[in-house]
Every structure is written in C-alpha cells, then in structure tokens.
PyMOL CGO cylinders between C-alpha atoms (Angstrom):
from pymol import cmd
from pymol.cgo import CYLINDER

trace = [
    CYLINDER, 121.14, 90.19, 94.87, 122.67, 92.61, 97.92, 0.3, 1, 1, 1, 1, 1, 1,
    CYLINDER, 122.67, 92.61, 97.92, 119.05, 94.40, 98.57, 0.3, 1, 1, 1, 1, 1, 1,
    CYLINDER, 119.05, 94.40, 98.57, 117.70, 90.52, 99.72, 0.3, 1, 1, 1, 1, 1, 1,
    CYLINDER, 117.70, 90.52, 99.72, 120.83, 90.09, 101.65, 0.3, 1, 1, 1, 1, 1, 1,
    CYLINDER, 120.83, 90.09, 101.65, 120.41, 93.43, 103.26, 0.3, 1, 1, 1, 1, 1, 1,
    CYLINDER, 120.41, 93.43, 103.26, 116.85, 92.87, 104.28, 0.3, 1, 1, 1, 1, 1, 1,
    CYLINDER, 116.85, 92.87, 104.28, 117.49, 89.34, 105.50, 0.3, 1, 1, 1, 1, 1, 1,
    CYLINDER, 117.49, 89.34, 105.50, 116.60, 88.42, 109.04, 0.3, 1, 1, 1, 1, 1, 1,
    CYLINDER, 116.60, 88.42, 109.04, 116.37, 85.62, 111.66, 0.3, 1, 1, 1, 1, 1, 1,
    CYLINDER, 116.37, 85.62, 111.66, 113.36, 85.74, 113.73, 0.3, 1, 1, 1, 1, 1, 1,
    CYLINDER, 113.36, 85.74, 113.73, 113.16, 83.43, 117.01, 0.3, 1, 1, 1, 1, 1, 1,
    CYLINDER, 113.16, 83.43, 117.01, 110.18, 82.63, 118.94, 0.3, 1, 1, 1, 1, 1, 1,
    CYLINDER, 110.18, 82.63, 118.94, 109.68, 80.71, 122.11, 0.3, 1, 1, 1, 1, 1, 1,
    CYLINDER, 109.68, 80.71, 122.11, 106.93, 78.75, 123.40, 0.3, 1, 1, 1, 1, 1, 1,
    CYLINDER, 106.93, 78.75, 123.40, 105.98, 77.07, 126.95, 0.3, 1, 1, 1, 1, 1, 1,
    CYLINDER, 105.98, 77.07, 126.95, 106.93, 73.45, 126.53, 0.3, 1, 1, 1, 1, 1, 1,
    CYLINDER, 106.93, 73.45, 126.53, 103.11, 72.84, 127.88, 0.3, 1, 1, 1, 1, 1, 1,
    CYLINDER, 103.11, 72.84, 127.88, 99.74, 72.31, 126.30, 0.3, 1, 1, 1, 1, 1, 1,
    CYLINDER, 99.74, 72.31, 126.30, 97.32, 75.42, 126.01, 0.3, 1, 1, 1, 1, 1, 1,
    CYLINDER, 97.32, 75.42, 126.01, 94.24, 75.36, 127.79, 0.3, 1, 1, 1, 1, 1, 1,
    CYLINDER, 94.24, 75.36, 127.79, 92.50, 72.67, 125.64, 0.3, 1, 1, 1, 1, 1, 1,
    CYLINDER, 92.50, 72.67, 125.64, 88.98, 74.30, 125.76, 0.3, 1, 1, 1, 1, 1, 1,
    CYLINDER, 88.98, 74.30, 125.76, 89.87, 77.79, 125.26, 0.3, 1, 1, 1, 1, 1, 1,
    CYLINDER, 89.87, 77.79, 125.26, 92.41, 76.69, 122.41, 0.3, 1, 1, 1, 1, 1, 1,
    CYLINDER, 92.41, 76.69, 122.41, 89.47, 75.05, 120.53, 0.3, 1, 1, 1, 1, 1, 1,
    CYLINDER, 89.47, 75.05, 120.53, 87.49, 77.47, 120.27, 0.3, 1, 1, 1, 1, 1, 1,
    CYLINDER, 87.49, 77.47, 120.27, 89.98, 80.35, 119.69, 0.3, 1, 1, 1, 1, 1, 1,
    CYLINDER, 89.98, 80.35, 119.69, 91.59, 77.76, 116.84, 0.3, 1, 1, 1, 1, 1, 1,
    CYLINDER, 91.59, 77.76, 116.84, 94.94, 77.42, 118.23, 0.3, 1, 1, 1, 1, 1, 1,
    CYLINDER, 94.94, 77.42, 118.23, 94.78, 74.04, 118.26, 0.3, 1, 1, 1, 1, 1, 1,
    CYLINDER, 94.78, 74.04, 118.26, 96.70, 74.06, 121.62, 0.3, 1, 1, 1, 1, 1, 1,
    CYLINDER, 96.70, 74.06, 121.62, 99.79, 75.81, 120.91, 0.3, 1, 1, 1, 1, 1, 1,
    CYLINDER, 99.79, 75.81, 120.91, 100.73, 78.21, 123.61, 0.3, 1, 1, 1, 1, 1, 1,
    CYLINDER, 100.73, 78.21, 123.61, 101.61, 81.95, 121.96, 0.3, 1, 1, 1, 1, 1, 1,
    CYLINDER, 101.61, 81.95, 121.96, 105.14, 82.59, 121.83, 0.3, 1, 1, 1, 1, 1, 1,
    CYLINDER, 105.14, 82.59, 121.83, 106.63, 84.17, 125.47, 0.3, 1, 1, 1, 1, 1, 1,
    CYLINDER, 106.63, 84.17, 125.47, 109.77, 85.34, 123.45, 0.3, 1, 1, 1, 1, 1, 1,
    CYLINDER, 109.77, 85.34, 123.45, 110.45, 86.66, 120.49, 0.3, 1, 1, 1, 1, 1, 1,
    CYLINDER, 110.45, 86.66, 120.49, 113.14, 88.65, 118.54, 0.3, 1, 1, 1, 1, 1, 1,
    CYLINDER, 113.14, 88.65, 118.54, 114.59, 89.47, 115.25, 0.3, 1, 1, 1, 1, 1, 1,
    CYLINDER, 114.59, 89.47, 115.25, 118.31, 89.45, 114.73, 0.3, 1, 1, 1, 1, 1, 1,
    CYLINDER, 118.31, 89.45, 114.73, 119.42, 91.23, 111.00, 0.3, 1, 1, 1, 1, 1, 1,
    CYLINDER, 119.42, 91.23, 111.00, 121.58, 89.62, 108.52, 0.3, 1, 1, 1, 1, 1, 1,
    CYLINDER, 121.58, 89.62, 108.52, 122.85, 86.62, 110.80, 0.3, 1, 1, 1, 1, 1, 1,
    CYLINDER, 122.85, 86.62, 110.80, 125.85, 84.29, 109.33, 0.3, 1, 1, 1, 1, 1, 1,
    CYLINDER, 125.85, 84.29, 109.33, 125.78, 80.90, 110.59, 0.3, 1, 1, 1, 1, 1, 1,
    CYLINDER, 125.78, 80.90, 110.59, 126.77, 79.32, 112.73, 0.3, 1, 1, 1, 1, 1, 1,
    CYLINDER, 126.77, 79.32, 112.73, 124.97, 82.02, 115.01, 0.3, 1, 1, 1, 1, 1, 1,
    CYLINDER, 124.97, 82.02, 115.01, 124.80, 82.92, 118.35, 0.3, 1, 1, 1, 1, 1, 1,
    CYLINDER, 124.80, 82.92, 118.35, 122.10, 84.96, 120.14, 0.3, 1, 1, 1, 1, 1, 1,
    CYLINDER, 122.10, 84.96, 120.14, 120.55, 85.58, 123.49, 0.3, 1, 1, 1, 1, 1, 1,
    CYLINDER, 120.55, 85.58, 123.49, 116.82, 86.19, 124.51, 0.3, 1, 1, 1, 1, 1, 1,
    CYLINDER, 116.82, 86.19, 124.51, 116.39, 88.43, 127.21, 0.3, 1, 1, 1, 1, 1, 1,
    CYLINDER, 116.39, 88.43, 127.21, 114.16, 89.51, 130.15, 0.3, 1, 1, 1, 1, 1, 1,
    CYLINDER, 114.16, 89.51, 130.15, 111.83, 91.89, 129.75, 0.3, 1, 1, 1, 1, 1, 1,
    CYLINDER, 111.83, 91.89, 129.75, 113.49, 93.32, 126.61, 0.3, 1, 1, 1, 1, 1, 1,
    CYLINDER, 113.49, 93.32, 126.61, 112.30, 90.00, 124.09, 0.3, 1, 1, 1, 1, 1, 1,
    CYLINDER, 112.30, 90.00, 124.09, 109.01, 89.35, 126.13, 0.3, 1, 1, 1, 1, 1, 1,
    CYLINDER, 109.01, 89.35, 126.13, 105.70, 89.46, 123.96, 0.3, 1, 1, 1, 1, 1, 1,
    CYLINDER, 105.70, 89.46, 123.96, 102.94, 90.68, 125.54, 0.3, 1, 1, 1, 1, 1, 1,
    CYLINDER, 102.94, 90.68, 125.54, 101.57, 87.06, 126.39, 0.3, 1, 1, 1, 1, 1, 1,
    CYLINDER, 101.57, 87.06, 126.39, 104.63, 86.60, 128.00, 0.3, 1, 1, 1, 1, 1, 1,
    CYLINDER, 104.63, 86.60, 128.00, 104.95, 89.38, 129.87, 0.3, 1, 1, 1, 1, 1, 1,
    CYLINDER, 104.95, 89.38, 129.87, 101.58, 88.56, 131.57, 0.3, 1, 1, 1, 1, 1, 1,
    CYLINDER, 101.58, 88.56, 131.57, 102.57, 85.02, 132.21, 0.3, 1, 1, 1, 1, 1, 1,
    CYLINDER, 102.57, 85.02, 132.21, 105.96, 86.74, 133.91, 0.3, 1, 1, 1, 1, 1, 1,
    CYLINDER, 105.96, 86.74, 133.91, 104.03, 89.11, 136.22, 0.3, 1, 1, 1, 1, 1, 1,
    CYLINDER, 104.03, 89.11, 136.22, 101.86, 86.19, 136.87, 0.3, 1, 1, 1, 1, 1, 1,
    CYLINDER, 101.86, 86.19, 136.87, 104.92, 84.05, 138.06, 0.3, 1, 1, 1, 1, 1, 1,
    CYLINDER, 104.92, 84.05, 138.06, 106.67, 85.56, 141.25, 0.3, 1, 1, 1, 1, 1, 1,
    CYLINDER, 106.67, 85.56, 141.25, 109.65, 83.07, 140.92, 0.3, 1, 1, 1, 1, 1, 1,
    CYLINDER, 109.65, 83.07, 140.92, 110.42, 83.92, 137.21, 0.3, 1, 1, 1, 1, 1, 1,
    CYLINDER, 110.42, 83.92, 137.21, 113.97, 86.53, 137.44, 0.3, 1, 1, 1, 1, 1, 1,
    CYLINDER, 113.97, 86.53, 137.44, 113.89, 89.21, 135.25, 0.3, 1, 1, 1, 1, 1, 1,
    CYLINDER, 113.89, 89.21, 135.25, 117.56, 88.78, 134.72, 0.3, 1, 1, 1, 1, 1, 1,
    CYLINDER, 117.56, 88.78, 134.72, 116.65, 85.32, 132.71, 0.3, 1, 1, 1, 1, 1, 1,
    CYLINDER, 116.65, 85.32, 132.71, 118.81, 84.49, 129.68, 0.3, 1, 1, 1, 1, 1, 1,
    CYLINDER, 118.81, 84.49, 129.68, 118.58, 82.10, 127.11, 0.3, 1, 1, 1, 1, 1, 1,
    CYLINDER, 118.58, 82.10, 127.11, 121.37, 81.26, 124.60, 0.3, 1, 1, 1, 1, 1, 1,
    CYLINDER, 121.37, 81.26, 124.60, 120.87, 79.09, 121.96, 0.3, 1, 1, 1, 1, 1, 1,
    CYLINDER, 120.87, 79.09, 121.96, 123.87, 78.48, 119.00, 0.3, 1, 1, 1, 1, 1, 1,
    CYLINDER, 123.87, 78.48, 119.00, 122.66, 77.62, 115.56, 0.3, 1, 1, 1, 1, 1, 1,
    CYLINDER, 122.66, 77.62, 115.56, 124.66, 76.00, 113.48, 0.3, 1, 1, 1, 1, 1, 1,
    CYLINDER, 124.66, 76.00, 113.48, 123.97, 75.58, 109.42, 0.3, 1, 1, 1, 1, 1, 1,
]
cmd.load_cgo(trace, "trace")
C-alpha cells in the first residue's frame, strides 16, 4: 500500500545512561527511566540507515534544560548511529 509507505517514519530518542532521581521517579510513575534528551523523526527510511542527532536542533525540552545546566556541553555535538536491518 503506497499510502502506508509514504507515511512511514523512524523515530529516534536518546536518554541519559544513568538512573533518574529514584524518589521523584516513584512519585511521578516513570520507574526511574529518565526522559529523552534528544529526539528526531526520519521519514521513509531505507535500511541500512544512517542519521545524525544534532544539538540544539534535536534537543527535547528536558534535554535543553540539562544542556543549559551543564556548561561543559558543546552546542555543536553530533551523534551518529547506523541502523542495520
């Protein structure tokens, strides 16, 4: 079906590799899983697929808060990842 192919998308999110604030996570119901700090949508990917997540373009509101608090983070950081079918 052509209509399902034209609306296909790959959604990518990145989370910090550390547990969230456990007491706050229990109260909020997130189970300690930190919110994504980067997110992107890529339309009609074909695999293998390569992409980049850029700062500040792909920052989530939570990621923007973390970045503004961390003065050592460069605004030109690029993350690359190749996905293979």
